[in-house]
C-alpha positions as CSV (number, residue, x, y, z in Angstrom):
1,M,0.0,0.0,0.0
2,G,1.3,3.4,-0.9
3,L,4.2,2.2,-3.2
4,R,5.9,4.7,-5.4
5,L,6.4,2.6,-8.5
6,E,7.1,5.6,-10.6
7,D,10.7,5.5,-9.3
8,C,11.2,2.2,-11.1
9,N,13.2,2.1,-14.3
10,D,10.6,1.0,-16.8
11,F,13.1,-0.5,-19.2
12,L,11.8,-4.1,-19.7
13,L,9.5,-3.6,-16.7
14,S,6.7,-6.1,-16.6
15,M,4.2,-6.5,-13.7
16,H,1.1,-8.5,-13.0
17,F,-1.0,-8.1,-9.9
18,K,-3.5,-10.6,-8.4
19,D,-5.4,-10.0,-5.1
20,C,-3.2,-7.1,-4.2
21,L,-3.8,-4.1,-1.9
22,L,-2.4,-1.3,-4.0
23,N,-4.2,1.7,-2.4
24,L,-2.4,5.0,-2.8
25,T,0.2,3.4,-5.1
26,S,1.7,5.7,-7.7
27,F,2.1,4.4,-11.3
28,C,2.9,7.9,-12.7
29,K,4.5,8.0,-16.1
30,L,5.2,4.2,-16.2
31,T,4.8,2.1,-19.3
32,L,2.7,-0.9,-18.3
33,K,1.3,-2.2,-21.5
34,H,-0.6,-5.5,-21.3
35,T,-0.6,-5.5,-17.5
36,M,-3.1,-7.6,-15.6
37,F,-4.7,-6.3,-12.4
38,K,-6.9,-9.0,-11.1
39,A,-9.1,-8.6,-8.0
40,C,-7.0,-5.7,-6.7
41,N,-7.8,-2.8,-4.5
42,L,-6.5,0.3,-6.3
43,Q,-8.2,3.0,-4.2
44,E,-6.6,6.4,-4.8
45,A,-3.9,4.9,-7.0
46,D,-2.3,7.4,-9.3
47,F,-2.0,6.5,-13.0
48,T,-1.2,10.0,-14.2
49,E,0.6,10.0,-17.6
50,A,1.0,6.2,-17.5
51,D,0.7,4.0,-20.6
52,L,-1.7,1.1,-19.8
53,T,-2.4,0.2,-23.4
54,S,-4.3,-3.2,-23.6
55,S,-4.1,-3.8,-19.9
56,I,-6.9,-5.6,-18.0
57,F,-8.5,-4.5,-14.8
58,E,-10.5,-7.5,-13.7
59,N,-12.8,-7.1,-10.7
60,C,-10.8,-4.1,-9.3
61,N,-11.9,-1.4,-7.0
62,L,-10.7,1.9,-8.6
63,S,-12.4,4.3,-6.1
64,R,-10.8,7.8,-6.4
65,A,-8.0,6.4,-8.6
66,I,-6.5,9.2,-10.7
67,F,-6.4,8.9,-14.5
68,E,-5.0,12.1,-16.1
69,K,-3.3,12.1,-19.5
70,T,-3.3,8.4,-19.2
71,N,-3.1,6.1,-22.3
72,L,-6.1,3.7,-21.7
73,E,-6.4,2.5,-25.3
74,G,-7.7,-1.0,-25.5
75,V,-7.9,-1.3,-21.7
76,D,-10.6,-3.6,-20.3
77,F,-12.6,-2.2,-17.4
78,R,-15.7,-4.3,-17.9
79,T,-15.7,-6.0,-14.5
80,S,-14.1,-3.2,-12.5
81,F,-16.0,-0.6,-10.5
82,N,-15.9,2.8,-8.8
83,Y,-13.8,4.4,-11.5
84,S,-14.1,7.9,-12.6
85,I,-12.3,8.6,-15.9
86,D,-12.6,11.8,-17.9
87,P,-12.6,10.8,-21.7
88,E,-11.5,14.4,-22.6
89,M,-8.3,14.1,-20.5
90,N,-7.3,10.5,-21.3
91,R,-6.9,8.4,-24.4
92,I,-9.6,5.8,-24.3
93,N,-9.9,4.5,-27.9
94,K,-11.1,0.9,-28.0
95,A,-11.3,0.7,-24.2
96,K,-14.0,-1.6,-22.9
97,F,-16.5,-0.6,-20.2
98,S,-19.7,-2.3,-18.9
99,I,-23.1,-0.6,-19.1
100,A,-23.2,-0.5,-15.3
101,G,-19.8,1.3,-15.2
102,I,-20.5,3.9,-17.9
103,A,-21.5,6.4,-15.2
104,G,-17.8,6.6,-14.3
105,L,-17.1,8.3,-17.6
106,L,-19.7,11.0,-17.0
107,D,-18.8,12.0,-13.4
108,K,-17.4,15.4,-14.3
109,Y,-20.8,16.5,-15.7
110,N,-22.5,16.1,-12.3
111,I,-25.6,14.4,-13.8
112,E,-27.9,11.8,-12.4
113,I,-28.2,8.5,-14.2
114,E,-31.0,6.1,-13.3
């Protein structure tokens, strides 16, 4: 919890996470293409300017996680929850979301969805 992974040298860096408590962890500016996050708690994790192309967030809690200028192209969020992602501030081409989670893409508009 609270790891500062942005200090890692991302040359040939490859990670996969399963059942991990990664609250408050910083992934800022890391290249983590094709990374698997499975059943992880990522509350308040910081993904600012990270490249998560084609990664999978399977059944992850992303409450208050920060996505700013993040490359989320092809990322699978379909089974994850509590995320708030601004499509105007992030690259989300071909990313996958569930109908239930679509509200997380509209948070900034302060609208009610029923």
